[in-house]
C-alpha positions in Angstrom: -114.5 -57.4 -63.0 -117.1 -56.2 -65.6 -119.8 -56.5 -63.0 -117.9 -54.4 -60.5 -117.2 -51.8 -63.2 -120.8 -51.7 -64.3 -122.0 -51.5 -60.6 -119.5 -48.6 -60.0 -120.7 -46.8 -63.1 -124.4 -47.2 -62.0 -123.5 -45.9 -58.5 -121.6 -42.9 -59.9 -124.4 -42.1 -62.3 -126.9 -42.2 -59.4 -124.7 -40.1 -57.2 -124.3 -37.5 -60.0 -128.1 -37.4 -60.5 -128.6 -36.8 -56.8 -125.9 -34.1 -56.7 -127.3 -32.3 -59.7 -131.1 -31.9 -59.1 -133.3 -31.3 -62.0 -134.9 -27.9 -62.7 -138.2 -29.4 -61.3 -136.5 -30.4 -58.1 -134.9 -27.0 -57.8 -138.2 -25.3 -58.5 -139.9 -27.4 -55.8 -137.2 -26.5 -53.3 -137.6 -22.8 -54.1 -141.4 -23.1 -53.8 -141.0 -24.7 -50.4 -138.6 -22.0 -49.2 -140.7 -19.1 -50.5 -144.0 -20.7 -49.6 -145.5 -19.1 -52.7 -148.1 -21.8 -53.1 -149.3 -21.0 -49.5 -149.6 -17.4 -50.4 -151.8 -18.2 -53.4 -154.0 -20.4 -51.3 -154.3 -17.7 -48.7 -155.3 -15.2 -51.4 -157.9 -17.7 -52.6 -159.2 -18.0 -49.1 -159.5 -14.2 -48.9 -161.6 -14.4 -52.0 -163.8 -17.1 -50.5 -164.4 -14.9 -47.4 -165.3 -11.9 -49.6 -167.7 -14.1 -51.6 -169.3 -15.2 -48.4 -169.6 -11.6 -47.1 -171.2 -10.6 -50.4 -173.7 -13.3 -50.1 -172.5 -15.3 -53.1 -171.8 -18.5 -51.2 -173.3 -20.0 -48.0 -171.5 -20.3 -44.7 -171.3 -24.1 -45.3 -169.7 -23.6 -48.7 -167.3 -21.1 -47.2 -166.2 -23.7 -44.6 -165.8 -26.3 -47.3 -163.8 -23.9 -49.5 -161.5 -23.1 -46.6 -160.2 -26.7 -47.0 -158.8 -25.8 -50.4 -156.2 -28.2 -51.7 -152.7 -26.7 -52.0 -151.3 -29.3 -54.4 -152.6 -27.6 -57.7 -151.0 -24.3 -56.6 -147.7 -26.1 -55.7 -147.7 -27.7 -59.1 -148.3 -24.4 -60.9 -145.6 -22.5 -59.0 -143.1 -25.3 -59.6 -144.0 -25.2 -63.3 -143.6 -21.4 -63.6 -140.3 -21.4 -61.7 -138.9 -24.3 -63.8 -140.0 -22.6 -67.1 -139.0 -19.0 -66.3 -135.8 -19.4 -64.3 -132.5 -20.9 -65.4 -130.7 -23.5 -63.3 -128.3 -20.9 -62.0 -131.1 -18.4 -61.1 -132.9 -21.2 -59.2 -129.8 -22.0 -57.3 -129.1 -18.4 -56.5 -132.7 -17.9 -55.4 -132.6 -21.0 -53.2 -129.4 -19.7 -51.6 -131.0 -16.4 -50.9 -134.2 -17.9 -49.4 -132.1 -20.1 -47.1 -130.5 -17.0 -45.6 -132.0 -15.2 -42.6 -132.9 -12.3 -45.0 -134.8 -14.7 -47.2 -136.6 -16.3 -44.3 -137.6 -13.0 -42.9 -138.8 -11.8 -46.2 -141.0 -14.9 -46.5 -142.4 -14.2 -43.0 -142.9 -10.6 -43.9 -145.1 -11.5 -46.8 -147.4 -13.6 -44.6 -147.5 -11.0 -41.9 -148.3 -8.3 -44.5 -151.1 -10.5 -45.9 -152.5 -11.0 -42.3 -152.3 -7.3 -41.5 -149.6 -7.8 -38.9 -146.7 -5.4 -38.4 -143.6 -6.4 -40.3 -140.5 -7.6 -38.6 -137.3 -5.6 -38.8 -134.4 -6.5 -41.0 -130.8 -5.9 -39.8 -128.6 -3.7 -41.9 -126.9 -6.8 -43.3 -130.2 -8.5 -44.1 -131.5 -5.4 -45.8 -128.3 -5.2 -47.9 -128.7 -8.9 -48.9 -132.4 -8.3 -49.8 -131.6 -5.3 -51.9 -128.7 -7.1 -53.6 -131.0 -10.0 -54.5 -133.8 -7.7 -55.6 -131.4 -5.9 -58.0 -131.1 -9.0 -60.2 -133.9 -9.4 -62.8 -135.1 -12.7 -61.4 -134.7 -11.6 -57.8 -136.9 -8.6 -58.5 -139.4 -10.9 -60.3 -139.5 -13.2 -57.3 -139.7 -10.5 -54.6 -142.5 -8.7 -56.4 -144.3 -11.8 -57.8 -144.1 -10.3 -61.3 -142.8 -13.7 -62.4 -146.5 -14.7 -62.5 -147.5 -12.0 -64.9 -149.4 -13.5 -67.8 -149.9 -16.8 -66.1 -153.6 -17.2 -66.9 -153.7 -20.7 -65.2 -153.8 -19.0 -61.8 -157.4 -18.0 -62.2 -158.4 -21.4 -63.6 -156.6 -23.4 -60.9 -158.0 -21.1 -58.1 -161.6 -21.5 -59.4 -161.3 -25.2 -59.9 -159.7 -25.8 -56.5 -162.3 -23.7 -54.7 -165.2 -25.5 -56.5 -163.7 -28.9 -56.0 -163.4 -28.3 -52.2 -167.0 -27.0 -52.1 -168.4 -29.9 -54.1 -166.5 -32.5 -52.0 -168.7 -31.3 -49.1 -171.9 -31.9 -51.0 -172.5 -28.2 -51.6 -173.4 -26.7 -55.0 -170.4 -25.2 -56.9 -169.7 -21.5 -56.4 -171.2 -19.3 -59.1 -168.7 -18.1 -61.7 -167.8 -14.5 -61.7 
């Protein structure tokens, strides 16, 4: 009888742990939905292209740097979200980014970065977007102001670019 009770207790504890994800898991889910780590990588790649155009890195170094590893950016975004958002804010943001309005906003950010015309929001989607943006954390997420003061972005970007260049056998990019 005791073994059955202990086993049942272990199962219930495991089920509760799965039902209530940690802040890190929630932050990772939000990062995946928002694709913020991809946006940071794309911004780094734009910087790589500008450095190549300005003659600061070779064409080979540019090709190498284009293979930049996304993992450090993912880890940073997850860390920032977990530290700066409450469990409830994370859940609300996850809910929003799972809606059609949230998905369209994510696509809009990539289209905007690529210079493509933005897709249209329905009236309902626009209302949902505005409602989310009126919350403090929603505004921070939609405008990326949640990353203000996060000095690690520069360090991680420079390190990830240099690591990808050095992996190819090229000299590291000059520091700016």
